[in-house]
Backbone bond lengths (Angstrom), bond angles and torsions (degrees), N, CA, C in turn:
res aa  C-N    CA-C-N  psi(-1)  N-CA   C-N-CA  omega(-1)  CA-C   N-CA-C  phi
1 X - - - 1.446 - - 1.516 111.79 -
2 X 1.350 117.79 132.56 1.451 122.96 -175.76 1.522 107.78 -76.72
3 X 1.293 116.89 129.18 1.447 120.18 -179.28 1.494 111.15 -122.23
4 X 1.363 118.04 21.76 1.425 119.88 -178.88 1.506 111.87 -65.61
5 X 1.335 116.39 154.89 1.444 120.37 178.29 1.481 111.37 -81.67
6 X 1.319 119.04 -171.53 1.451 122.05 -176.33 1.540 107.37 -78.45
7 X 1.359 115.60 164.95 1.466 121.92 -175.56 1.540 111.65 -53.26
8 X 1.292 116.79 144.03 1.474 122.15 -178.28 1.510 112.63 -61.38
9 X 1.342 115.54 -23.25 1.479 120.08 177.03 1.517 113.13 -60.32
10 X 1.328 114.94 -24.49 1.513 120.00 176.43 1.443 115.45 -90.48
11 X 1.374 117.15 1.01 1.443 122.14 -177.47 1.530 110.25 -87.12
12 X 1.304 118.61 177.65 1.421 124.80 174.54 1.490 110.26 -68.65
13 X 1.362 116.36 161.53 1.455 120.22 175.28 1.577 113.67 -58.27
14 X 1.297 115.09 -37.88 1.426 117.77 179.71 1.498 113.15 -68.37
15 X 1.343 114.16 -39.43 1.519 117.03 174.42 1.440 114.47 -64.75
16 X 1.343 116.60 -39.29 1.425 119.60 178.49 1.531 110.46 -65.69
17 X 1.286 117.40 -42.05 1.434 120.11 179.74 1.526 111.60 -64.20
18 X 1.327 118.09 -39.12 1.440 123.16 174.84 1.531 112.86 -62.02
19 X 1.313 115.47 -44.34 1.479 120.38 178.06 1.552 110.67 -60.58
20 X 1.302 114.38 -44.56 1.519 118.12 -177.88 1.526 108.84 -65.88
21 X 1.311 117.87 -41.87 1.459 118.81 178.47 1.517 111.64 -62.56
22 X 1.263 118.58 -42.52 1.465 122.55 178.54 1.499 111.93 -63.49
23 X 1.326 115.59 -43.69 1.469 120.02 178.76 1.498 113.01 -60.15
24 X 1.293 117.47 -49.54 1.496 121.56 -175.80 1.568 109.03 -74.35
25 X 1.274 115.75 -29.40 1.518 117.10 172.62 1.522 111.33 -61.85
26 X 1.331 115.95 -41.91 1.491 119.09 178.40 1.546 112.76 -72.38
27 X 1.354 115.14 -31.32 1.452 115.76 174.92 1.501 108.53 -66.00
28 X 1.324 118.81 -41.55 1.451 122.43 179.11 1.555 109.96 -61.57
29 X 1.386 116.11 -44.18 1.422 119.60 178.58 1.533 112.06 -59.38
30 X 1.378 115.66 -40.70 1.438 122.61 -179.87 1.495 109.22 -62.06
31 X 1.363 118.36 -46.61 1.431 121.48 -178.94 1.552 111.35 -63.75
32 X 1.311 115.77 -43.05 1.463 120.19 176.65 1.514 112.74 -62.76
33 X 1.341 116.76 -40.12 1.504 119.10 175.81 1.482 111.79 -64.27
34 X 1.340 115.11 -43.22 1.470 119.66 177.38 1.490 111.76 -58.30
35 X 1.309 116.23 -46.43 1.512 122.03 -179.84 1.539 109.68 -63.79
36 X 1.351 116.14 -41.83 1.447 120.14 -179.89 1.502 113.34 -62.50
37 X 1.355 115.30 -42.53 1.462 119.72 175.63 1.499 113.84 -60.02
38 X 1.349 115.78 -44.95 1.470 121.35 -179.48 1.582 109.06 -62.13
39 X 1.338 114.49 -45.67 1.463 118.16 -176.26 1.548 106.81 -60.79
40 X 1.324 116.23 -46.29 1.469 118.83 179.63 1.520 113.59 -61.04
41 X 1.310 118.80 -41.34 1.471 122.38 -178.24 1.513 109.87 -66.98
42 X 1.321 118.55 -36.73 1.455 119.76 -175.51 1.562 107.18 -81.02
43 X 1.325 118.95 -43.92 1.462 118.95 -178.14 1.536 113.32 -70.68
44 X 1.311 116.74 -23.57 1.458 121.11 -179.38 1.563 111.85 -84.03
45 X 1.357 113.90 -11.98 1.461 116.88 -176.35 1.510 116.22 85.98
46 X 1.362 117.11 2.95 1.428 121.73 178.95 1.498 114.41 -78.88
47 X 1.357 116.75 -22.55 1.437 120.27 -177.23 1.549 114.47 -56.98
48 X 1.302 118.47 -48.04 1.508 121.17 178.83 1.552 111.52 -57.59
49 X 1.311 114.77 -39.31 1.478 121.59 -178.56 1.514 109.35 -66.39
50 X 1.354 115.75 -49.38 1.465 119.43 -179.97 1.555 110.78 -64.76
51 X 1.348 115.85 -42.99 1.490 119.25 179.85 1.528 109.16 -59.14
52 X 1.298 118.20 -46.73 1.473 121.49 179.98 1.489 112.62 -60.51
53 X 1.380 115.07 -42.79 1.442 119.04 -179.25 1.571 111.80 -65.41
54 X 1.302 117.02 -43.20 1.457 119.76 -179.66 1.508 112.38 -66.41
55 X 1.439 113.84 -41.75 1.460 118.37 -178.18 1.519 111.80 -71.95
56 X 1.313 118.53 -12.82 1.485 120.91 -179.60 1.500 113.54 -84.29
57 X 1.363 116.14 -12.18 1.487 118.87 -179.56 1.524 106.72 -110.25
58 X 1.294 114.22 168.25 1.475 121.06 -178.55 1.523 108.91 -65.90
59 X 1.315 117.13 137.29 1.463 123.15 178.92 1.520 112.26 -61.00
60 X 1.378 113.56 -25.26 1.445 117.31 178.79 1.492 111.11 -65.61
61 X 1.338 116.49 -34.53 1.481 120.22 177.18 1.535 111.26 -64.61
62 X 1.356 114.39 -39.41 1.457 121.54 176.66 1.538 110.57 -62.70
63 X 1.328 118.05 -41.64 1.422 121.46 -177.48 1.492 110.42 -68.66
64 X 1.372 115.70 -41.60 1.472 119.63 179.88 1.585 108.78 -66.22
65 X 1.306 115.17 -37.87 1.482 118.77 -179.92 1.523 111.06 -66.54
66 X 1.346 118.32 -44.98 1.454 118.83 -179.57 1.550 112.12 -68.29
67 X 1.318 114.81 -34.96 1.497 117.99 177.91 1.507 110.21 -66.75
68 X 1.328 118.84 -38.12 1.482 123.28 178.07 1.564 107.78 -64.44
69 X 1.353 115.30 -47.83 1.460 117.53 -177.46 1.582 109.57 -64.53
70 X 1.297 116.01 -37.78 1.490 119.46 178.37 1.487 109.87 -63.39
71 X 1.318 117.68 -42.31 1.467 120.44 -176.19 1.555 109.25 -67.45
72 X 1.324 116.03 -43.67 1.484 119.60 179.31 1.517 110.44 -66.65
73 X 1.339 117.77 -41.55 1.449 121.44 179.83 1.499 112.94 -64.42
74 X 1.323 117.04 -39.14 1.502 121.51 176.61 1.501 110.51 -66.96
75 X 1.296 119.03 -40.77 1.434 120.75 -179.70 1.592 109.28 -66.64
76 X 1.296 116.59 -40.82 1.497 119.30 178.32 1.506 112.05 -67.09
77 X 1.343 116.99 -41.01 1.484 120.99 -178.71 1.491 112.67 -70.22
78 X 1.353 115.93 -23.54 1.430 121.84 -179.49 1.497 112.29 -88.79
79 X 1.327 118.90 -0.66 1.453 123.25 -178.97 1.588 109.99 -64.98
80 X 1.288 113.83 129.94 1.493 117.84 178.50 1.481 109.38 -91.76
81 X 1.280 121.13 0.29 1.479 122.45 -172.67 1.499 115.46 -92.92
82 X 1.329 116.24 -31.39 1.473 117.98 -169.59 1.514 109.62 -148.25
83 X 1.366 116.14 126.25 1.414 122.02 178.46 1.570 108.31 -66.05
84 X 1.341 116.24 -36.66 1.468 120.24 179.78 1.504 110.57 -61.57
85 X 1.291 116.91 -39.46 1.508 120.34 179.09 1.489 108.74 -66.06
86 X 1.301 117.85 -42.95 1.461 121.84 -179.66 1.529 109.20 -59.46
87 X 1.310 120.37 -44.79 1.462 124.93 -179.38 1.509 110.06 -66.49
88 X 1.345 115.43 -35.64 1.446 120.24 177.00 1.529 111.04 -61.79
89 X 1.305 116.91 -38.09 1.437 121.26 177.55 1.528 112.70 -65.82
90 X 1.314 113.39 -46.61 1.479 115.21 177.34 1.498 111.86 -64.32
91 X 1.320 118.00 -39.36 1.451 118.96 -178.27 1.587 111.68 -68.76
92 X 1.340 112.48 -35.10 1.493 116.31 175.19 1.523 112.93 -59.75
93 X 1.345 115.28 -46.75 1.472 118.76 179.42 1.496 113.14 -65.72
94 X 1.303 119.10 -41.53 1.471 121.58 175.13 1.518 112.37 -57.03
95 X 1.338 117.31 -47.02 1.429 121.56 -177.89 1.548 109.60 -67.67
96 X 1.334 117.44 -40.97 1.489 120.32 -178.63 1.542 109.21 -63.78
97 X 1.365 117.66 -42.42 1.438 120.65 -179.76 1.560 110.13 -68.86
98 X 1.299 116.57 -36.03 1.466 119.45 177.73 1.479 110.94 -60.89
99 X 1.303 120.50 -44.18 1.408 125.23 177.07 1.523 112.48 -65.76
100 X 1.299 117.12 -43.40 1.478 120.69 179.50 1.509 111.13 -63.68
101 X 1.322 117.99 -34.37 1.454 120.20 -178.62 1.542 115.17 -74.52
102 X 1.297 117.03 -15.80 1.480 120.82 -175.66 1.501 114.93 -54.02
103 X 1.365 120.12 -50.49 1.482 119.83 -178.43 1.545 110.24 -61.15
104 X 1.340 118.73 -44.14 1.451 119.25 -179.12 1.539 111.56 -62.01
105 X 1.348 113.88 -48.52 1.491 117.52 178.84 1.471 111.53 -60.06
106 X 1.320 117.53 -41.28 1.462 119.70 178.90 1.489 112.00 -63.37
107 X 1.308 119.70 -44.54 1.461 123.47 179.30 1.508 110.95 -62.39
108 X 1.337 117.14 -43.04 1.470 119.31 -178.13 1.518 108.03 -69.13
109 X 1.313 119.23 -40.86 1.436 119.64 179.94 1.517 111.00 -61.57
110 X 1.335 118.63 -35.30 1.462 121.54 -176.11 1.541 109.42 -79.31
111 X 1.320 118.49 -30.25 1.459 121.38 -172.60 1.481 115.79 -99.49
112 X 1.397 114.03 -36.69 1.471 119.21 -174.33 1.558 112.73 -117.01
113 X 1.276 116.76 -20.20 1.478 118.26 -175.49 1.503 115.05 92.58
114 X 1.285 116.57 163.84 1.407 122.34 -178.96 1.499 116.69 -60.84
115 X 1.318 117.38 -25.75 1.454 121.61 178.23 1.514 115.33 -57.30
116 X 1.291 114.09 -34.50 1.517 117.52 179.22 1.519 110.26 -71.30
117 X 1.300 116.19 -36.88 1.476 118.56 175.87 1.489 111.71 -64.69
118 X 1.306 118.37 -41.99 1.497 121.63 178.32 1.513 110.47 -65.16
119 X 1.334 116.50 -41.71 1.522 120.82 179.66 1.508 109.65 -61.58
120 X 1.357 116.31 -45.13 1.473 120.04 179.08 1.525 112.91 -63.32
121 X 1.320 116.26 -37.44 1.466 121.15 178.23 1.558 109.81 -65.95
122 X 1.297 116.76 -44.74 1.442 121.16 -179.98 1.507 110.38 -63.96
123 X 1.333 116.95 -44.59 1.419 120.84 -179.16 1.546 112.40 -64.88
124 X 1.327 114.42 -37.20 1.485 119.91 177.26 1.509 113.38 -65.98
125 X 1.352 114.59 -44.42 1.480 117.18 178.83 1.543 111.97 -68.24
126 X 1.349 116.46 -37.75 1.463 118.14 178.08 1.493 111.51 -68.24
127 X 1.324 118.10 -39.70 1.407 120.20 177.92 1.523 112.62 -63.66
128 X 1.372 115.82 -42.66 1.421 119.45 177.88 1.515 111.53 -65.15
129 X 1.270 118.37 -39.28 1.474 121.35 178.27 1.562 110.33 -63.51
130 X 1.330 116.66 -39.45 1.445 120.82 -179.53 1.550 111.29 -66.39
131 X 1.339 114.34 -46.52 1.463 119.35 178.13 1.548 112.36 -63.29
132 X 1.319 116.63 -39.53 1.455 119.91 176.22 1.500 111.46 -64.34
133 X 1.360 115.98 -38.38 1.515 116.61 177.80 1.474 113.02 -63.70
134 X 1.349 115.21 -36.15 1.502 118.40 177.83 1.485 111.22 -60.10
135 X 1.376 117.96 -48.74 1.456 121.23 -177.55 1.501 109.29 -65.53
136 X 1.303 119.32 -42.99 1.478 120.75 -176.66 1.474 113.40 -70.45
137 X 1.381 115.35 -34.39 1.480 120.46 -178.39 1.555 110.20 -74.97
138 X 1.317 117.97 -36.83 1.432 121.06 -176.18 1.468 111.78 -90.43
139 X 1.344 118.22 -27.27 1.484 121.56 -172.42 1.484 114.70 66.29
140 X 1.345 116.61 13.32 1.466 121.19 -175.96 1.525 109.63 -68.88
141 X 1.355 113.66 151.94 1.457 120.74 177.79 1.496 104.75 -102.75
142 X 1.353 116.82 113.44 1.500 123.39 -179.75 1.516 111.66 -98.36
143 X 1.362 116.45 21.27 1.496 117.08 -177.93 1.520 110.95 -64.31
144 X 1.330 118.46 -20.45 1.467 121.36 177.50 1.521 111.21 -63.07
145 X 1.310 119.19 -16.94 1.438 121.54 178.46 1.527 111.68 -73.80
146 X 1.341 116.29 -15.96 1.449 119.55 -177.29 1.483 116.57 -53.39
147 X 1.358 117.38 -47.73 1.412 120.21 -176.81 1.551 112.25 -69.77
148 X 1.300 116.35 -32.80 1.457 119.29 176.98 1.524 110.45 -69.42
149 X 1.343 115.43 -38.62 1.513 120.16 -179.96 1.522 108.72 -66.94
150 X 1.344 118.58 -39.77 1.451 120.20 -179.60 1.506 109.84 -66.24
151 X 1.349 120.48 -42.82 1.495 122.61 177.77 1.533 109.13 -64.97
152 X 1.299 115.81 -42.67 1.491 120.54 179.79 1.501 111.84 -62.19
153 X 1.355 116.66 -39.58 1.439 120.03 -178.73 1.514 111.78 -63.14
154 X 1.382 115.48 -41.00 1.434 118.91 179.23 1.534 110.62 -63.63
155 X 1.326 115.91 -44.69 1.469 120.72 176.91 1.561 111.48 -58.58
156 X 1.325 115.57 -45.73 1.456 122.45 179.76 1.516 111.54 -57.87
157 X 1.387 113.15 -47.48 1.469 118.89 -176.74 1.530 108.07 -63.60
158 X 1.334 117.39 -44.48 1.491 120.46 177.79 1.487 112.27 -58.49
159 X 1.339 117.28 -40.69 1.471 121.03 179.64 1.567 112.30 -65.44
160 X 1.365 112.07 -42.30 1.483 116.18 178.48 1.553 111.19 -64.90
161 X 1.309 117.67 -41.80 1.427 122.37 179.08 1.544 110.15 -61.28
162 X 1.333 116.72 -44.82 1.438 120.50 178.06 1.514 111.95 -62.81
163 X 1.299 116.87 -37.50 1.500 120.68 -177.94 1.550 108.18 -66.63
164 X 1.336 117.69 -36.53 1.425 121.81 178.57 1.524 112.58 -72.49
165 X 1.324 117.79 -43.69 1.427 123.56 -178.90 1.529 111.64 -69.06
166 X 1.319 118.89 -40.46 1.460 120.85 -177.58 1.513 115.79 -105.14
167 X 1.298 116.57 5.02 1.469 122.27 168.96 1.503 116.41 68.78
168 X 1.302 117.77 29.47 1.472 118.76 176.24 1.554 109.75 -104.22
169 X 1.380 112.14 150.28 1.489 116.92 177.68 1.532 112.86 -82.98
170 X 1.298 114.63 138.65 1.456 117.91 178.48 1.514 114.53 -74.47
171 X 1.370 115.57 -29.44 1.467 121.47 168.92 1.538 115.27 82.71
172 X 1.291 113.61 -175.03 1.482 120.97 -175.61 1.502 112.07 -69.52
173 X 1.316 116.39 -38.78 1.461 120.10 -176.93 1.511 109.87 -62.31
174 X 1.361 117.23 -35.26 1.459 117.47 176.84 1.449 112.06 -65.25
175 X 1.345 120.02 -40.24 1.445 122.80 176.51 1.525 111.59 -60.66
176 X 1.316 117.00 -42.07 1.430 119.80 177.77 1.548 110.05 -63.12
177 X 1.294 117.71 -44.88 1.484 120.72 178.50 1.475 112.56 -60.63
178 X 1.385 116.37 -36.86 1.438 121.04 -179.15 1.553 110.20 -73.60
179 X 1.295 116.91 -32.04 1.475 119.20 172.31 1.503 112.77 -60.67
180 X 1.331 116.35 -42.09 1.439 121.32 176.95 1.523 109.41 -64.63
181 X 1.337 114.77 -45.61 1.477 121.36 -179.51 1.560 112.11 -58.24
182 X 1.355 114.18 -46.95 1.470 114.56 -177.20 1.523 111.55 -76.05
183 X 1.308 118.80 -22.43 1.501 118.51 172.46 1.515 110.12 -66.61
184 X 1.342 117.44 -38.07 1.420 123.26 177.68 1.531 107.46 -63.64
185 X 1.358 116.21 -39.50 1.468 119.60 -176.77 1.545 109.11 -65.82
186 X 1.353 115.70 -39.36 1.442 119.39 179.12 1.542 111.13 -62.85
187 X 1.372 115.53 -43.66 1.467 118.25 174.20 1.507 111.44 -56.71
188 X 1.308 115.73 -43.56 1.474 121.12 -177.86 1.535 110.26 -63.41
189 X 1.348 116.23 -48.48 1.483 121.57 -179.14 1.550 112.56 -63.29
190 X 1.313 114.32 -43.26 1.488 120.35 178.37 1.544 111.60 -62.02
191 X 1.303 112.87 -42.56 1.489 118.05 177.32 1.483 111.32 -61.39
192 X 1.333 116.28 -42.73 1.479 118.45 -179.96 1.516 110.51 -65.44
193 X 1.319 118.46 -33.49 1.430 120.61 175.77 1.537 112.21 -57.27
194 X 1.383 113.67 -40.09 1.457 116.04 -178.23 1.522 112.86 -82.30
195 X 1.297 117.22 -23.23 1.493 118.24 -168.57 1.510 116.36 -121.25
196 X 1.321 118.31 -25.44 1.507 115.05 -165.95 1.522 115.09 -126.67
197 X 1.308 119.63 -19.15 1.463 120.24 177.75 1.512 107.69 -78.55
198 X 1.344 116.61 153.03 1.501 122.36 174.82 1.523 107.57 -88.29
199 X 1.302 117.07 169.11 1.469 123.17 -172.41 1.523 111.91 -60.95
200 X 1.333 117.06 -31.63 1.459 120.33 -176.33 1.494 113.87 -96.51
201 X 1.334 118.41 16.07 1.442 121.37 -179.68 1.529 112.30 -107.65
202 X 1.286 116.67 27.63 1.510 119.25 -173.96 1.561 110.48 -68.51
203 X 1.356 119.01 -27.38 1.436 119.66 178.07 1.520 108.84 -72.02
204 X 1.283 117.35 -43.85 1.478 120.05 178.82 1.503 111.69 -66.03
205 X 1.342 117.76 -38.94 1.440 120.57 176.19 1.531 110.61 -63.44
206 X 1.347 118.71 -43.02 1.445 123.39 178.86 1.538 110.63 -62.05
207 X 1.334 116.77 -39.80 1.461 120.33 177.94 1.468 113.59 -61.32
208 X 1.359 118.32 -45.87 1.417 119.70 177.96 1.485 115.91 -64.78
209 X 1.310 116.02 -39.28 1.469 120.10 178.84 1.527 110.75 -69.55
210 X 1.344 117.06 -39.42 1.502 120.92 178.90 1.522 108.78 -61.05
211 X 1.294 115.94 -42.99 1.461 121.68 -178.46 1.501 110.45 -58.69
212 X 1.332 118.23 -45.49 1.468 122.70 179.82 1.506 112.39 -68.43
213 X 1.330 117.39 -39.73 1.443 121.75 177.89 1.571 109.71 -65.86
214 X 1.315 117.47 -41.37 1.460 121.52 177.41 1.478 112.19 -61.25
215 X 1.347 118.66 -42.23 1.448 121.49 177.10 1.502 113.50 -67.66
216 X 1.331 115.60 -33.96 1.483 118.56 175.12 1.478 109.98 -62.71
217 X 1.371 117.32 -42.90 1.451 122.96 177.98 1.526 110.63 -60.03
218 X 1.353 115.69 -42.63 1.470 120.55 179.40 1.500 112.20 -54.07
219 X 1.395 114.54 -49.79 1.445 117.55 -171.16 1.519 113.18 -82.95
220 X 1.313 117.48 -28.12 1.475 120.33 169.63 1.504 109.51 -63.93
221 X 1.319 118.87 -42.93 1.464 121.29 176.56 1.488 112.06 -63.64
222 X 1.358 118.16 -42.58 1.439 121.03 176.79 1.462 112.84 -60.61
223 X 1.382 116.89 -41.59 1.432 121.59 -178.94 1.568 111.02 -66.59
224 X 1.321 117.64 -44.39 1.442 120.35 -178.34 1.518 110.19 -67.25
225 X 1.319 115.60 -37.85 1.464 117.91 -179.09 1.561 110.59 -69.03
226 X 1.330 117.74 -31.57 1.478 117.35 -178.28 1.515 110.37 -74.82
227 X 1.324 118.23 -15.59 1.446 120.17 -179.11 1.498 112.49 -90.37
228 X 1.347 118.64 -14.59 1.444 123.67 179.87 1.556 111.14 -78.61
């Protein structure tokens, strides 16, 4: 049974500020944990092994796997019963994304060098900061984006499945479109942080925002790598 309190938008200014600080602190922790896992995998020599293993199977299996992990992680992080379960959900998603990113990071490192990865990371963080500033400065509720994002996600998934089944490349324009899509997702997630999550849902809020930021990084990196 869900025992969450009312949306943080109905709370006092102090409580809202506390919720926002907790949420972004956990987003930062998730990003640092993701980075730490990647550094460990590459410095330990495990990255080439993982990249080879993932690239040897159908990308559809990878998509199904990450979707399943995301669903489980979201359910765990949204649990109102246990903080430990919520953190387990966030940790699961960070770990799953770290593994999923290994092949792309390995390819980019081999073909374009580490500078491309650093540029993509800087662009992602700058873009996220800018989108966050828009939401906080305007106070606008972007929850109306939810239905468009849901419809878009179905179309994107169908396009990816078709590309795998029929062996065609999605190309640079797809990466550009996905950058726009994930920017809209960040607007949506940030707006929900201000307006729709309850005070004790900061882990769930952080998970959703981290997922969007991670996917923005993926497509910015893909775009930059395709131009080299």
